[in-house]
C-alpha distance (Angstrom), angle and dihedral (degrees) to the residues before:
residue distance angle dihedral
X1 . . .
X2 3.79 . .
X3 3.79 108.6 .
X4 3.80 97.7 179.4
X5 3.80 96.8 45.4
X6 3.83 92.8 165.7
X7 3.82 92.9 60.2
X8 3.81 97.7 40.6
X9 3.82 112.3 111.9
X10 3.77 97.9 -150.1
X11 3.81 96.9 168.4
X12 3.83 92.3 53.7
X13 3.81 96.9 40.2
X14 3.78 94.5 83.1
X15 3.80 104.9 129.2
X16 3.82 109.3 130.3
X17 3.82 99.4 -126.5
X18 3.82 99.3 173.0
X19 3.84 95.4 69.6
X20 3.80 90.1 45.6
X21 3.81 91.6 51.1
X22 3.80 92.1 46.5
X23 3.81 90.2 50.4
X24 3.81 88.6 53.6
X25 3.80 91.4 54.3
X26 3.81 93.2 46.1
X27 3.80 92.7 48.5
X28 3.80 90.7 46.5
X29 3.80 90.6 52.7
X30 3.79 90.7 51.6
X31 3.81 100.4 39.3
X32 3.81 106.1 33.7
X33 3.78 120.9 133.3
X34 3.79 124.7 -122.6
X35 3.78 103.2 -119.0
X36 3.79 102.8 149.5
X37 3.82 108.3 2.1
X38 3.79 90.0 -98.4
X39 3.82 104.8 113.0
X40 3.81 94.6 -176.8
X41 3.80 93.4 59.8
X42 3.81 92.3 39.9
X43 3.82 89.5 53.4
X44 3.81 91.6 46.1
X45 3.82 90.7 52.0
X46 3.80 90.5 49.9
X47 3.82 90.8 47.2
X48 3.80 88.8 52.5
X49 3.80 89.7 52.0
X50 3.81 92.8 49.0
X51 3.82 92.2 45.6
X52 3.79 89.9 49.9
X53 3.79 89.2 52.8
X54 3.80 94.8 52.7
X55 3.81 94.7 37.8
X56 3.80 88.8 93.0
X57 3.82 92.8 57.7
X58 3.83 97.1 84.1
X59 3.80 91.0 51.2
X60 3.81 93.4 47.4
X61 3.81 89.6 44.6
X62 3.80 91.1 52.6
X63 3.81 91.8 47.4
X64 3.80 91.0 51.4
X65 3.82 92.7 47.4
X66 3.80 94.9 49.9
X67 3.80 131.8 45.9
X68 3.80 95.7 -53.6
X69 3.78 91.2 -115.9
X70 3.79 121.5 123.5
X71 3.78 127.1 -163.2
X72 3.79 115.5 -118.5
X73 3.80 96.1 -111.2
X74 3.81 92.3 52.5
X75 3.80 92.6 44.8
X76 3.81 92.0 50.3
X77 3.81 89.9 50.3
X78 3.82 92.7 51.1
X79 3.82 91.0 46.2
X80 3.81 92.1 50.9
X81 3.81 89.5 49.6
X82 3.82 87.9 56.9
X83 3.81 92.0 49.9
X84 3.79 90.1 47.4
X85 3.79 92.0 51.6
X86 3.81 90.8 47.2
X87 3.81 90.7 54.0
X88 3.80 92.9 44.1
X89 3.80 90.5 48.3
X90 3.80 90.8 51.1
X91 3.79 90.0 52.7
X92 3.81 91.9 47.4
X93 3.81 90.8 49.0
X94 3.78 89.9 57.9
X95 3.82 92.5 42.0
X96 3.81 96.0 46.7
X97 3.81 93.1 103.6
X98 3.82 90.9 54.4
X99 3.82 92.8 57.5
X100 3.77 115.8 90.7
X101 3.77 134.4 -171.7
X102 3.76 141.3 164.7
X103 3.82 96.2 -88.6
X104 3.77 120.3 -133.9
X105 3.80 89.3 -157.6
X106 3.79 118.4 37.5
X107 3.79 111.1 -102.6
X108 3.84 95.4 8.7
X109 3.80 116.5 109.0
X110 3.79 101.0 -154.7
X111 3.83 93.9 179.4
X112 3.79 96.2 62.5
X113 3.80 91.6 46.6
X114 3.81 91.0 47.8
X115 3.81 89.7 53.3
X116 3.80 92.7 47.1
X117 3.80 90.9 44.1
X118 3.79 91.0 52.6
X119 3.79 90.1 53.2
X120 3.79 90.2 49.2
X121 3.81 92.3 49.4
X122 3.79 90.1 52.6
X123 3.79 92.0 50.6
X124 3.80 90.9 47.7
X125 3.81 90.8 50.3
X126 3.80 89.1 53.5
X127 3.82 97.8 39.9
X128 3.81 96.2 92.5
X129 3.79 91.5 45.3
X130 3.82 91.2 47.5
X131 3.81 91.0 53.8
X132 3.82 93.0 55.0
X133 3.79 92.8 39.8
X134 3.81 92.7 53.9
X135 3.80 90.7 43.7
X136 3.82 90.4 54.9
X137 3.81 92.4 45.0
X138 3.81 90.5 52.6
X139 3.82 92.9 46.3
X140 3.83 99.8 40.4
X141 3.78 103.8 20.2
X142 3.77 123.6 -120.3
X143 3.84 98.5 -91.9
X144 3.82 93.5 51.5
X145 3.80 96.8 42.2
X146 3.80 105.7 127.6
X147 3.79 99.6 167.7
X148 3.79 141.0 -13.5
X149 3.79 119.9 -124.5
X150 3.80 108.6 -143.8
X151 3.78 97.1 -166.9
X152 3.79 96.8 166.3
X153 3.80 94.4 57.0
X154 3.80 93.7 56.6
């Protein structure tokens, strides 16, 4: 499964991803919205959202376990993921009244708040990285950015 065996950092890649993925599926089953009266597909969409949120964890974990330096291509990818989640969260904020669910508490739409909360968690996970990324972009300029030093994560 590892194509580039020589660059794989097996000793540092120790984040237990299976429990995280299972938690995403369990939460999605409990918190999914009711978009089209098909709970399976609603839960699968929510699981995809939750998995997309935590997909950055292995990369951040690896950065924190190694030197704290990130190659430019990886840092650009993580930064674009943050921008994407910010845009998606903005859309979901405006669409929150269109999402429905079978409420657990009368008058409280848990699905829309779970979706917005997931977006917020993702942005919080990336906040420290974003600070150092923007600091490096300001200091070095985007075209000459060779790597980002994530000193706080070390």
